[in-house]
N, C-alpha and C positions, 0 to 999 in steps of 0.2 A: 541171285548173285550170277546164276548159271546165262539166265537172260541176260545180262548186262555186258557179260564177259564177248558173248555172240552179238552183244551191239554195237561193239568196240573193234570187233574183228571187220564186221561187216562193213563200219565205217572204214577202217582203213582200206578194205578192199574196193570202196567204189571210188577213194579218194587214188590209189593208184592205175583203174582202170582209168580216171579222167586225164591223168599223164599218159598214159599210154595210145588213148583209144587214138588220137590220129595216126598213131606210128603204125596202125595194124592196117592199114591200108596193103593190099597187096598189087597195087600197080605205082606203089610210090619208088622211086629208085634210091638204088642203096645210095650214094652220093647225099640227097636229100635228107633221107633217113635218118642218117650222120650231121647233117646239119642241122637238123630238128632237136637231136637229143645237145647237141650240144647247148641249143641256145634254150631248152627248156631247162637244161642242168645250171644256169646260171642266174634265170630267175628265184624270185621268192613264193613261199607257200606257206597257205596254213595250214600243216598236214596237223591233222588229227590226234589228239592224245601225244605230242611229241614237240619239244622247244625247239626242234628246228626246225628252219625255215627254208634251207636248199638240200639238195639231193645231187649225189653223184654222176657222172653220164653211167659208168660203171651198173649203180642201181639200177637205171633206167634202164638198160640194155637188160639186166637179171628178169628184170618185171617183164618186159616186152619176150625171151623166152621163155617165163613161166607159161603167161597167157598163150602164148603158141602150142605148147605141149600140154598146159591140164586144162584152159578154158579161163574162166573167171572165177573159180575154185582154187587157181593157182595165187593168185593175187592176195587168198586168206591167211593171215599170221601163223604161223607154226603155234601148235599148243605146248607147254614147253611139256616135257615127260616127265617133271617132278611137280606138278602142278597139284596142287590141292593137302601136300603134304610140307610141314613144319620143320625146316632144319635145326630150328633152335631145341626143339625136341626129338627125345627119340624114340624110336615105334614103341616100345614099350610107355612112355609116359603119352604118348599123343592119343593109344588104344584106352589109358587107363583115364583120360581125362575126355573120350568121347563117353566110353560106357558111366562113365558116372552123370555126364548131363543126359545121356539116352533114358538112364535112372530118374534122376531130379527131374523134372522137365521145370517144374517152378524156381531151381536157383540158376541166377547167371553166370556169365562163364569164369568171370574176372574171381568172383564168392567160391565156385569150383576151384583153378586156378589155387588159389590162397587155400581152401582145405588141404588141397591135398599136400601140398608144398609143407602144409604144416607137419601134413600126417608123415611125409617122407616119401609119397610116391611119386612124386614131382622133384626131383634138384638141380634143374635145369632154371636160368633167367631168362624170360624175355619179356617186349615189352608190350604196355596194351596194344597197341597198333599191329604188332605182329600174332597176337592171341584174339586180335578181333578181325584180323585177315583169315586168320584159320580157321575160325568159327564159320564165318559168311561162305568160303570154300565150301568146309566141310557137310555143312546144311542144314547147322545144328543152334541156329538164332532161336532165340528165349521164345520170338510168337510162334513161329514154327514148328518147335517142340510142344508147345502147350495146347496148339491147335491140334496136332496130330492125339496127344494124348485125350483129350475132351474129347476126342471124335464126335465135332459137332455137325450134323448132318442138314440139308436144306432138302426138302421136300416139298415138292405140288400141290397148295391142299385147296378146298373148293365145296363150301357148303350147298346145300340143298334146298331150304326154306327161304322166303324172302324174311327180310331185315333181322335171319339167324345170326348172319354177322354182319357189320357197316365198319368202312375200314374207311377215315374222315386225314385229312392233312391239308396244310395251309400251301398255295403256290406266291412266290413273290413275283407281279407283274410289273408294268412301267408305271411312270408317273404321270398324277393329272392333279388337276387344281380342286381344292378345295372349297367350303362355304368361304372363305374368307380369301381365295384364289390363289393361293399358296400352293406348290408343286409337292406334291405327298405320293409316296409309293402305295398304289392298290396292292392289295394281299385278298387274293382268292382261298375262300375256307370252302371246300367239297368233301359230302358224303356220297361213297358210292355202296351201292348193296353187293354182296361179295358172293351171289348166288345167281345175278340174274345182271349184273355189271351196270343198273339201272343207275344214275345220278339221283337221288333222293334227295338233295336239299344241297343248293350250293350262292356263293355269296360273296361279292366284292365288299372290301370296306380296306380302311385306313388304319385298323391296328388286328394285331395277332393277340388280341387279350381274349382270357378265357368265357367274356360273356358272348362272344361271337360263336364259340362253342358249345356253349349252356340254349343259346338262341337256336341254333341249328335242331339241337336234340329235342326242342321243344314242339318246334315246329313238326318234326318226324312224327314225336308219339301224337299228336293232336289231328294232322291229316293222312298218316297211316295204319300205324298201327304200335306193339309193342317190340323193345330191341331185343336182342337175344343177349349180344355181347358187341360193343365197339371197342375196334382193334387201331391205334393208334402209336405215335412214337412219346417220348420222352420229353418233350417239348414243355415250356412253362406253361402254355396254354391249358393242358391239360392234367397240371398237378394241383391244382389250388383247391384247396380246405375246401371251398365252400361248393364247387362244382362236385366232388369227392363226395359230400354231404347231399347233395340233390342225386347224383347219382345211386349211391344208398339208398334212400328213399323210395327210391322207385324199382330199387331192383336189377339195376344195371353193370353188369363189371366190366370195369374197363382196362382193358388189356394194353401193356406198355411192346411193345416192340424192344431189344435188345439193342443198346446202344450201338450205332457204326453201322445197321445191320440193317440197309433198306430194303433189302432182296423180298423180306417177308410183309412190307408192303407193297407188292408190286403193281397189282391190280389198280392202285390209286396212283401209283409213278407211274404207269401206261397211260393211264386218264390223262393227269397232268402234261405229260409228252403232247398230247393228240391236241390239247387246249393251246400250247405252244404251235406249233405246227399247222392246224386247223383254224385257230379262232384268232390269238394275239400276233401271231406274224401278219395274215394279211392287213389287219387293222394300222390304222393311222394314226398314231397316238394324239395328233396337232387336233382331229376331230372330235376328241372326246372331250367332254366339255365338263364333264360332273358323274359323280361316283353312282346317282341313278341311269342315266345314260348308259352307261359301261354296262352295269344290272340289267340293263333293260335288255341290251343285243344280246349278251352272253347267254339269258335264258332262254331265250327264243331260240338262238343256236342250241342250246340242247336239247331244249323239245323237238324242234323239227328236224333237226341232224344229229347230232348223235345219238340222242335213246333211239331213233328206226332208222339205223344203219347196222348191216348185220356183223357181226362179231365172228372172228376165226375164234376166239375161244370158247364159243356156243355155239360152233358148230353150223357158223351160219344163220344163226337167227340174231334176230335186233333183242337189244333190253327190253322196249316196251312190249316184244311178245311172250318173250320169258317172262315178265311180272304177269303177264296176266296170264298164263294158261298155269300162275302156282299162286294165285291172291286168295285160294280157298285157305290155303295156308300160312294164312297172317293173322296172327293174334292179336285180337282188340284191345285198345288201352282199358283198364276197368273204369267204369262209369262213373267208380266211387272215388278214383281219383280227381283231386281236383288240385291241375296244373299249374294254377296262377300260385297258389299256396306255396306246392310243393318248390315251386320253383325260385319263391323270394329265398333272399340272400338272409343272413342270421347274425347278429353281432350281438353283444354283450358289454351291455355300458353300467355304470354307476351313476344313480341321482345323487344329483349335489343339495345342499342344505336348505339353497334356494327351490326345490324341486325343477331342477333342470339338466337337463344330458345332453351333449355335442355327439351329431354324426354326421362325418363328414366336411367337419368347419362348420354345419349348420347347427344355432341352439334351440332344442326344444322344452316344452313344459310338458310335467309329468304330473299325476295327481300326487298332493302332498302325503299319503300313507304308505309313499313307496318312496322317501326321502332317505339313503342311505341306505336303499336296497340295490343290487344286482340285476339289473333286469333283460329281458330279451327283446331286441329291436328288429323287428321285420321290415323289409323293403324291396319291391321289384327293380334295379338297376336298368332294365330293358324297358320300363314304363316311364318310373316318374322316381327318382330317389327322394326329393322330400317328401313323396307320402310313405308316413313311419307308421307302423302300429306296435302299440306294449303287448308286450305279454310278462306275465312273472306267475311262475310255481302253475303253469296250466292257466290260468286266469287271461282273455283279454280284454284289456282296458281299454282298448279301441284308437282312434288313431289320435297320435301327440299334433299339440299345435304349434307352429314355429310362436319362437318367444317376441312380441314384439314389448318395448322395454318404453316407449312413452305412453301407450297407454295402460299399461300395468302403474305409472307413476299417479294417475287419475281415481285410482280404486285403490280403498282403505283395507289395511290389513287385518284389523282388530274387530270384531261384530258385538265385542260387546260393550259396554258401558264405556265413556270417555273417565269419566273420575272416578274407581270404586272406592277409593279411599270417603266418597262426602254422604255415603252410605250408613258409617258407621258413626258419624257424627251426629248432634242431635238438631236437627232441620227447625229454622226460621220460621217465622209466619208468611215472611214475603217469601223463603225459598217456597213452604207448602201451595201456597199459592200457584208459585209459578209449574211444581208439579203438576197442579190439576191440571194446568193449560198443557201442556209439552210445544214446544217450539216442533213447529212445522219439518223445517228444515232439520233439524237435530234428528230426526227420526227417519229425514231423506237420505243422512248420512250412513244407513246402517244396511248398505247393499253388499251383494255376494262379493266373497275373500278370492283377489285371485290366487292362481295356481304355479306364480313364481314371486318371491318376497322380493324386496327393494331392502335397501341398508337403512334409508332414511325416509319416514313417511309423511312425504310433503301435503297429503290434506290436514293430517291431524296438526303439522306445523300452524298453517295455517289458521286452522278453528282454532287453535290454543292463543295466535294471537290477537285474532278480533273478540275473543272473550275477554282476553286480560284488558284490552280498552275499553268494552263493556264495564 
């Protein structure tokens, strides 16, 4: 509120000076001075914070005299002697309201006023705008009271070892054409090492998806070593259930900064400022034809310029020198960790009665022993979503096959005798002779049963029709 009042007073003073600036010339004759004041009083002006459009000659003369006596400070509007006080409330009522708000910072001014009025502490009637103005002038806004009550502190921090803490965030760049020629905004995800300021991974893409974050984590673990903790914001990229499961499996805590508090991630934000000033602005967006070209240019800039330029926060050393001097402190990844398997996504599916299940709109076949069971499906979204592995009760059932409905129409469902009821009836001489020399075609019909069962057995229907004719 005080800053707003200061801004208004300064704006009014600047306007007043713009009116009399021409009149302050000491070589101006008196007659010309009077003529100019009369002429200025007849003009229309856009007066700051006022509905008036003109001022009188006496007003202009008054401003000129104040300027000659006190300088530019004399043109500032006077501050009211009763500023900050509320005439609608008595001194006792105002003090009671202020004391209650200071003691209960979570309560709004309106709620506090109603409560005190109900108790009889306040008997006056004031409007909501008057109450709001009084609270603002008194510096008792709910946000300010709560901030003072919590005593939140922002302290500069820095880690010692490489990869002890890594900060990550996204930067929105300009639009470039994708594979289909459509203009889309390029998004940069970057990982910066807190201790050395080295950029250990950065990549442009068209999506602010959790897959981009998982891809960066996997690359860092494969090429550098274990990460102590990862400091990120509260975006949807970093709160995915799959991402959380992966981080838990590799013992990597994800620390989220407080909402609307970007100062905690100052190192990655400062890097993005450098990217805008030294990389993005000198580029000509029209010359960038693909995301691959942009990534190639950016990685070259990071390795040849950013990581090799001295930093003030590193006492004049470069991020690369700091990294190399502390490289012996990096903890390598456990060789027993199968990162390809750990970074696979896992979802649960129920197998239908026809031995099928669906993943991302694609139908797969499972072994018949899993019909009706809930299975765990594993796949790597960064490599091939259609390469799906089946797990059930800790047992690996291999890679699932995509359903081929046409091929399944050629496969017989039942491997038993076609007509089991014939075994119970007495056989004739003709039937005995026929059974002594079975039909080779009939033996050939007993083939491997498909994993997916169709509703109509086309092969059996054709064979039955053929035998009926014989």
